[in-house]
C-alpha positions as CSV (number, residue, x, y, z in Angstrom):
1,M,-24.7,11.5,-296.3
2,P,-23.8,9.4,-299.4
3,S,-26.8,8.4,-301.4
4,V,-27.1,4.7,-302.2
5,V,-28.9,4.1,-305.5
6,I,-30.7,0.9,-306.0
7,T,-32.4,0.0,-309.3
8,E,-36.1,-0.4,-309.9
9,Q,-35.5,-4.1,-310.5
10,Q,-33.9,-4.4,-307.0
11,R,-36.8,-2.5,-305.5
12,Q,-39.3,-4.9,-307.1
13,E,-37.3,-7.9,-306.0
14,I,-37.2,-6.6,-302.4
15,R,-41.0,-5.9,-302.4
16,E,-41.7,-9.4,-303.7
17,L,-39.4,-11.0,-301.1
18,L,-41.0,-9.0,-298.3
19,Q,-44.5,-9.9,-299.5
20,A,-43.6,-13.6,-299.6
21,N,-42.0,-13.5,-296.1
22,P,-42.9,-10.3,-294.2
23,G,-41.1,-11.6,-291.0
24,E,-37.7,-12.1,-292.8
25,M,-34.7,-10.6,-291.0
26,T,-34.1,-7.3,-292.9
27,L,-30.4,-7.5,-292.1
28,Q,-30.0,-10.9,-293.8
29,L,-32.1,-9.9,-296.8
30,A,-29.9,-6.8,-297.2
31,R,-26.8,-8.9,-297.1
32,R,-28.2,-11.5,-299.5
33,L,-29.1,-8.8,-302.0
34,N,-26.0,-6.7,-301.4
35,V,-28.0,-3.5,-300.6
36,P,-27.9,-1.3,-297.4
37,E,-30.5,-2.5,-294.8
38,A,-32.0,1.0,-294.7
39,E,-33.2,0.5,-298.3
40,I,-34.9,-2.7,-297.2
41,I,-36.6,-0.8,-294.3
42,R,-37.8,1.9,-296.8
43,L,-39.5,-0.7,-298.9
44,L,-41.4,-2.5,-296.2
45,P,-45.1,-2.7,-297.0
46,E,-47.1,0.5,-296.4
47,G,-47.6,1.3,-292.8
48,C,-44.7,-0.9,-291.6
49,S,-41.9,1.8,-291.6
50,E,-41.8,5.5,-291.3
51,E,-38.6,7.6,-291.5
52,L,-38.3,9.9,-288.6
53,D,-36.5,13.2,-288.1
54,L,-32.9,12.2,-287.5
55,A,-32.0,15.8,-286.4
56,R,-33.8,15.0,-283.2
57,W,-31.8,11.8,-282.5
58,Q,-30.6,12.9,-279.0
59,E,-34.2,13.7,-277.9
60,M,-35.2,10.3,-279.1
61,F,-32.7,8.6,-276.8
62,T,-34.0,10.5,-273.8
63,V,-37.5,9.1,-274.6
64,F,-36.1,5.6,-274.6
65,A,-35.2,6.1,-271.0
66,E,-38.9,6.6,-270.2
67,W,-39.7,3.1,-271.7
68,G,-37.9,1.0,-269.1
69,N,-36.4,-2.3,-270.2
70,V,-36.1,-2.6,-274.0
71,H,-34.4,-5.1,-276.3
72,V,-31.4,-3.4,-277.9
73,I,-29.6,-4.9,-280.9
74,V,-26.3,-3.5,-282.2
75,S,-24.7,-5.0,-285.3
76,N,-21.7,-4.7,-287.4
77,A,-20.3,-6.8,-290.2
78,A,-18.9,-9.4,-287.8
79,V,-21.0,-9.4,-284.6
80,T,-24.5,-8.8,-283.4
81,C,-25.0,-8.1,-279.8
82,E,-28.5,-8.3,-278.2
83,V,-29.1,-7.0,-274.7
84,V,-32.1,-6.0,-272.5
85,G,-31.7,-2.9,-270.5
86,E,-32.7,0.6,-269.7
87,F,-31.4,3.8,-271.3
88,G,-30.0,6.6,-269.0
89,G,-26.8,8.1,-267.8
90,F,-26.4,10.2,-270.9
91,S,-23.4,12.3,-271.7
92,V,-21.6,13.6,-274.8
93,W,-17.8,13.5,-275.3
94,E,-16.5,14.6,-278.7
95,E,-18.0,12.3,-281.3
96,F,-19.6,10.0,-278.7
97,F,-23.1,10.1,-277.2
98,N,-22.8,7.8,-274.2
99,V,-25.5,5.7,-272.6
100,Q,-24.2,4.4,-269.3
101,S,-26.9,2.9,-267.1
102,S,-26.7,-0.1,-264.8
103,S,-27.8,-2.3,-267.7
104,L,-26.5,-0.6,-270.9
105,D,-23.1,0.8,-271.8
106,L,-23.2,2.2,-275.3
107,H,-21.0,4.8,-277.1
108,I,-22.8,6.0,-280.2
109,R,-20.8,7.9,-282.8
110,W,-23.7,10.2,-283.5
111,P,-22.1,12.1,-286.5
112,R,-22.2,8.8,-288.4
113,L,-26.0,8.3,-288.0
114,G,-27.7,8.6,-291.3
115,N,-31.4,7.5,-290.9
116,V,-33.9,6.5,-288.3
117,F,-37.1,4.6,-288.8
118,A,-40.1,3.5,-286.7
119,V,-40.6,-0.1,-287.8
120,E,-43.6,-2.4,-287.2
121,K,-43.3,-5.8,-288.7
122,P,-43.7,-9.5,-287.9
123,S,-41.0,-11.1,-285.8
124,H,-38.7,-13.6,-287.6
125,M,-39.0,-15.8,-284.5
126,D,-42.7,-16.2,-283.8
127,G,-44.5,-14.0,-286.4
128,G,-45.8,-11.7,-283.6
129,R,-45.8,-7.9,-284.3
130,T,-42.6,-6.2,-283.2
131,L,-42.3,-2.4,-282.6
132,S,-38.8,-0.9,-283.0
133,I,-36.9,2.3,-283.6
134,Q,-34.0,1.5,-285.9
135,F,-31.0,3.8,-286.6
136,F,-28.7,3.3,-289.5
137,D,-25.3,4.7,-290.3
138,D,-24.5,7.1,-293.1
139,Q,-24.0,4.1,-295.4
140,G,-27.4,2.6,-294.7
141,H,-26.0,-0.2,-292.4
142,S,-27.6,-1.1,-289.1
143,A,-26.3,1.0,-286.1
144,I,-28.7,0.3,-283.2
145,K,-32.2,-1.0,-283.0
146,V,-34.4,-0.4,-279.9
147,F,-37.4,-2.8,-279.6
148,L,-40.3,-2.0,-277.4
149,N,-41.2,-5.7,-277.7
150,F,-39.3,-8.5,-279.3
151,G,-41.9,-11.0,-280.3
152,G,-44.3,-12.3,-277.8
153,K,-47.2,-10.3,-276.5
154,L,-47.6,-6.7,-277.5
155,T,-49.3,-4.6,-274.7
156,P,-51.6,-1.7,-275.4
157,E,-49.1,0.5,-273.4
158,K,-46.2,-0.4,-275.7
159,Q,-48.4,0.2,-278.8
160,E,-49.4,3.7,-277.4
161,Q,-45.7,4.5,-276.6
162,F,-44.7,3.6,-280.2
163,T,-47.5,5.6,-281.8
164,H,-46.8,8.6,-279.7
165,F,-43.1,8.3,-280.6
166,K,-43.8,8.2,-284.3
167,D,-46.2,11.2,-284.0
168,R,-43.6,13.2,-282.0
169,F,-40.6,12.5,-284.3
170,R,-42.3,12.3,-287.7
171,R,-40.3,14.2,-290.3
172,S,-41.9,17.6,-290.6
173,N,-41.8,17.8,-294.4
174,G,-43.8,14.6,-294.7
175,V,-41.7,13.5,-297.7
176,Q,-40.3,10.0,-297.7
177,P,-37.1,9.3,-299.7
178,A,-37.6,7.2,-302.8
């Protein structure tokens, strides 16, 4: 995976902006500062993001199927698509990991995935806590985000699922990238 280098000055600016507005959309902040969104996620305040073990990406998707309806966001440079649905109907065909349930039809180019994070941050809509698993491509750009809740009320069950997921897929070396 190509490594993106951001300067200490950029890091400091990102930290200050996130402190001033913790609910800011990380995608828009990344575009405004011309840095990959994964770098914004890495710099969220302590306890708000944790990089997970990307090598276990396929196992992660099978856990999503256990969560029932989730809010899924897929973005590229021109379009953002948001849907609510359930994961399932998994298959692999060449470079594609397919999710084909009655409510989701996704074709994920898994060799292009570069990072995955568990993210807990205020919603840009209502300030409520959101819990999500966010995948980024090998350039640090958003690939797919899976939200257990998307603003609104956070149930103890969703919090427990999120905590268990983080514990299960935590990077084994415990080292976070700079």
